[in-house]
VOBA-1610 file (N, C-alpha, C; in pm, whole numbers, padded with zeros to 5 digits, always signed):
BEGIN
Met-06067+10994+03999Met-06066+10821+03945Met-06054+10773+04025Glu-06156+10770+04141Glu-06174+10688+04279Glu-06283+10546+04189His-06348+10608+04077His-06456+10537+04029His-06394+10410+03960Ile-06252+10451+03906Ile-06185+10361+03841Ile-06091+10246+03942Glu-06078+10283+04036Glu-06021+10230+04184Glu-06124+10102+04204Lys-06222+10157+04214Lys-06338+10090+04266Lys-06352+09987+04166Lys-06402+09983+04023Lys-06391+09898+03926Lys-06291+09815+03944Val-06180+09829+03921Val-06056+09748+03932Val-06062+09675+04056Arg-06074+09701+04197Arg-06117+09629+04330Arg-06238+09538+04317Thr-06329+09574+04246Thr-06396+09493+04207Thr-06430+09372+04157Leu-06322+09382+04032Leu-06281+09309+03926Leu-06228+09208+04009Leu-06084+09216+04068Leu-05988+09129+04147Leu-06072+09044+04224Lys-06145+09102+04297Lys-06232+09013+04447Lys-06310+08930+04370Arg-06385+08968+04261Arg-06461+08899+04217Arg-06421+08776+04137Tyr-06325+08811+04041Tyr-06258+08741+03935Tyr-06102+08656+04015Lys-06059+08682+04075Lys-05909+08658+04173Lys-05805+08657+04058Thr-05813+08750+03992Thr-05684+08764+03873Thr-05666+08915+03859Ser-05553+08918+03812Ser-05522+09062+03749Ser-05470+09045+03631Asn-05461+08907+03571Asn-05431+08876+03401Asn-05542+08934+03362Pro-05524+09054+03271Pro-05610+09117+03173Pro-05690+09035+03076Ile-05601+08932+03006Ile-05706+08834+02905Ile-05735+08723+02976Lys-05702+08715+03082Lys-05831+08620+03168Lys-05945+08691+03207Leu-05925+08797+03268Leu-06058+08873+03304Leu-06140+08916+03186Ala-06055+08942+03039Ala-06163+09003+02930Ala-06247+08852+02941Glu-06193+08735+02909Glu-06255+08606+02910Glu-06384+08569+02968Ala-06305+08618+03105Ala-06437+08578+03182Ala-06561+08687+03164Leu-06508+08797+03126Leu-06663+08892+03113Leu-06713+08870+02975Gly-06654+08787+02925Gly-06701+08770+02762Gly-06696+08835+02673Ile-06558+08895+02656Ile-06514+08987+02567Ile-06407+08902+02514Val-06418+08926+02391Val-06342+08849+02301Val-06191+08882+02274Val-06124+08822+02292Val-05967+08864+02259Val-05893+08805+02142Val-05885+08877+02031Val-05828+08871+01924Val-05675+08901+01886His-05564+08824+01801His-05449+08825+01835His-05438+08840+01692Glu-05375+08949+01604Glu-05382+08972+01488Glu-05310+09070+01441Asn-05227+09063+01303Asn-05155+09129+01257Asn-05190+09295+01273Leu-05156+09398+01318Leu-05194+09523+01316Leu-05065+09618+01252Gly-04980+09564+01232Gly-04853+09644+01168Gly-04776+09736+01303Asn-04816+09868+01303Asn-04761+09945+01401Asn-04854+09961+01532Thr-05000+09934+01494Thr-05079+09941+01584Thr-05075+09830+01713Leu-05042+09901+01821Leu-05061+09821+01970Leu-05212+09692+01971Gly-05271+09795+01976Gly-05398+09730+01977Gly-05551+09835+01986Tyr-05646+09790+01996Tyr-05767+09855+02034Tyr-05860+09777+02049Tyr-06000+09849+02098Tyr-06102+09805+02149Tyr-06194+09819+02057Ser-06293+09725+02002Ser-06435+09764+01910Ser-06552+09685+01978Lys-06638+09747+01970Lys-06787+09710+02003Lys-06875+09675+01829His-06939+09557+01846His-06980+09535+01700His-07132+09442+01780Tyr-07231+09548+01723Tyr-07377+09506+01793Tyr-07346+09497+01940Arg-07348+09377+02010Arg-07321+09350+02148Arg-07190+09322+02144Phe-07118+09271+02075Phe-06995+09181+02087Phe-06891+09271+02116Lys-06820+09258+02254Lys-06705+09351+02276Lys-06585+09277+02235Ile-06479+09362+02167Ile-06375+09277+02157Ile-06253+09394+02130Ile-06172+09305+02207Ile-06003+09358+02222Ile-05923+09321+02095His-05873+09354+02009His-05764+09316+01930His-05617+09368+01992Leu-05514+09280+01957Leu-05410+09288+01992Leu-05323+09259+01868Asn-05223+09333+01872Asn-05086+09318+01793Asn-05053+09206+01811Glu-05027+09057+01726Glu-04968+08963+01747Glu-04834+08961+01775Lys-04759+09034+01743Lys-04619+09087+01736Lys-04545+09135+01854Leu-04642+09181+01980Leu-04617+09232+02088Leu-04560+09147+02200Gly-04471+09143+02276Gly-04419+09076+02368Gly-04479+09068+02470Glu-04471+08943+02567Glu-04558+08941+02686Glu-04593+09020+02737Asp-04487+09118+02818Asp-04528+09258+02886Asp-04617+09310+02843Lys-04534+09399+02689Lys-04617+09501+02609Lys-04774+09471+02627Leu-04791+09330+02565Leu-04913+09274+02523Leu-04988+09273+02666Glu-04950+09242+02763Glu-05024+09256+02892Glu-05074+09378+02935Phe-04987+09516+02932Phe-05022+09657+02934Phe-05122+09702+02828Val-05079+09645+02730Val-05221+09689+02619Val-05345+09625+02635Cys-05370+09499+02658Cys-05472+09433+02724Cys-05551+09491+02805Ala-05472+09548+02891Ala-05556+09581+03028Ala-05565+09713+03000His-05498+09798+02926His-05560+09947+02846His-05683+09922+02806Glu-05705+09832+02704Glu-05828+09792+02593Glu-05920+09716+02697Leu-05908+09658+02767Leu-05976+09640+02889Leu-06075+09736+02955Gly-05947+09813+02976Gly-06042+09954+03060Gly-06129+10048+02949His-06089+10008+02811His-06205+10100+02733His-06343+10009+02745Ala-06331+09861+02749Ala-06457+09795+02721Ala-06525+09807+02869Ile-06462+09829+02978Ile-06560+09840+03088Ile-06594+09992+03108Leu-06507+10073+03105Leu-06534+10209+03099Leu-06580+10296+02998His-06578+10250+02889His-06643+10330+02759His-06668+10212+02674Pro-06776+10136+02686Pro-06806+10007+02651Pro-06874+10059+02508Asp-06906+10141+02497Asp-06996+10205+02347Asp-06876+10297+02274Ser-06773+10313+02317Ser-06686+10384+02232Ser-06558+10313+02144Asn-06605+10281+02016Asn-06481+10239+01983Asn-06379+10309+01971Thr-06232+10279+02024Thr-06114+10329+02019Thr-06059+10335+01925Pro-05958+10473+01865Pro-05924+10483+01757Pro-05792+10386+01742Phe-05752+10358+01644Phe-05655+10229+01650Phe-05508+10338+01723Leu-05428+10249+01842Leu-05310+10304+01899Leu-05199+10308+01837Lys-05127+10383+01795Lys-04972+10366+01746Lys-04900+10354+01831Lys-04777+10342+01816Lys-04706+10307+01896Lys-04675+10425+02003Asn-04652+10575+01930Asn-04628+10677+01996Asn-04770+10767+02032Thr-04881+10701+02039Thr-05009+10780+02072Thr-05085+10700+02161Leu-05009+10592+02235Leu-05067+10511+02314Leu-05104+10605+02464Phe-05029+10661+02481Phe-05085+10768+02604Phe-05103+10882+02580Ser-05233+10922+02492Ser-05282+11018+02502Ser-05337+11094+02585Thr-05313+11206+02592Thr-05394+11349+02689Thr-05524+11296+02686Asp-05602+11291+02579Asp-05731+11255+02564Asp-05762+11162+02694Lys-05923+11235+02744Lys-05948+11177+02885Lys-05984+11045+02873Ile-06033+10953+02763Ile-06048+10792+02782Ile-05960+10763+02746Glu-05852+10797+02669Glu-05720+10724+02693Glu-05664+10713+02831Met-05659+10854+02905Met-05594+10860+03018Met-05623+10757+03116Glu-05831+10748+03122Glu-05866+10676+03174Glu-05861+10522+03192Ala-05818+10502+03062Ala-05801+10340+03017Ala-05638+10319+03088Asn-05572+10384+03062Asn-05415+10419+03156Asn-05432+10393+03274Ile-05515+10446+03317Ile-05511+10457+03479Ile-05606+10334+03489Phe-05668+10275+03471Phe-05745+10161+03477Phe-05626+10059+03476Ala-05559+10045+03365Ala-05443+09968+03347Ala-05315+09949+03440Met-05297+10043+03505Met-05208+10074+03573Met-05293+10020+03745Asn-05419+10056+03767Asn-05445+10000+03875Asn-05462+09850+03895Leu-05499+09811+03737Leu-05518+09676+03715Leu-05384+09565+03782Leu-05288+09628+03728Leu-05136+09567+03706Leu-05038+09607+03839Phe-05083+09706+03880Phe-04986+09754+04021Phe-05047+09763+04126Lys-05145+09773+04112Lys-05223+09840+04251Lys-05245+09750+04382Glu-05229+09608+04330Glu-05259+09485+04436Glu-05039+09480+04470Lys-04975+09519+04393Lys-04863+09463+04418Lys-04782+09560+04499Asp-04687+09492+04572Asp-04583+09645+04650Asp-04466+09598+04517Leu-04459+09788+04503Leu-04398+09805+04390Leu-04245+09795+04461Asn-04194+09829+04568Asn-04105+09849+04648Asn-04017+09677+04681Ser-04100+09614+04668Ser-04033+09465+04712Ser-04042+09414+04556Gln-04154+09380+04481Gln-04190+09331+04354Gln-04096+09367+04201Leu-04160+09504+04210Leu-04147+09583+04092Leu-04108+09747+04128Thr-03982+09722+04085Thr-03938+09888+04116Thr-03986+09999+03997Met-04015+10081+04035Met-04011+10203+03970Met-03980+10193+03799Glu-03859+10209+03795Glu-03794+10182+03667Glu-03797+10067+03619Leu-03826+09927+03674Leu-03858+09807+03592Leu-04005+09820+03532Ala-04095+09880+03632Ala-04247+09910+03556Ala-04243+10024+03425Leu-04150+10114+03430Leu-04123+10179+03337Leu-04056+10084+03191Asn-03973+10027+03242Asn-03903+09943+03096Asn-03965+09852+03056Lys-04017+09775+03170Lys-04119+09639+03149Lys-04212+09648+03063Tyr-04298+09751+03064Tyr-04424+09809+03034Tyr-04420+09885+02950Gly-04307+09960+02954Gly-04285+10084+02825Gly-04395+10196+02876Ile-04416+10217+02985Ile-04492+10313+03058Ile-04382+10461+03070Pro-04462+10604+03011Pro-04394+10686+03035Pro-04385+10734+03195Gln-04298+10810+03193Gln-04272+10846+03343Gln-04361+10967+03384Lys-04422+11030+03322Lys-04517+11122+03371Lys-04651+11045+03401Leu-04668+10927+03332Leu-04788+10855+03361Leu-04790+10809+03505Leu-04630+10714+03534Leu-04610+10678+03663Leu-04620+10759+03840Thr-04559+10861+03755Thr-04551+10971+03867Thr-04700+11022+03887Lys-04765+11055+03783Lys-04943+11063+03826Lys-04975+10946+03904Phe-04985+10845+03880Phe-05052+10746+03942Phe-05006+10723+04101Phe-04858+10729+04153Phe-04814+10672+04224Phe-04780+10795+04314
//
């Protein structure tokens, strides 16, 4: 997963932000907030336009992680339209879903000192991240 870490480091260095919405906009990716029911978000590409769809009902913290995950798809899998992500399937074991999760984790946490700014438990609760994913990451 070194290639994912490298892509994130490059983005952080170039755009000087880890905010996934700001990054998406800087990369020309349209971010749309809409009523998606139980779906958290998804990524799509129509012709040459990349679009991140986010559920307008998500809280700020969950929104940040879902956007980072979908940004991972836009960068790592630009030609693959991801399936709708239901609340209980965000952390699929499918390879592209796991890669998008690893991208999101690198973007949101790699540059932060988790011991001083954000404890593991807080990260789990704040972003709704499953323990097994956090354990694999750190």
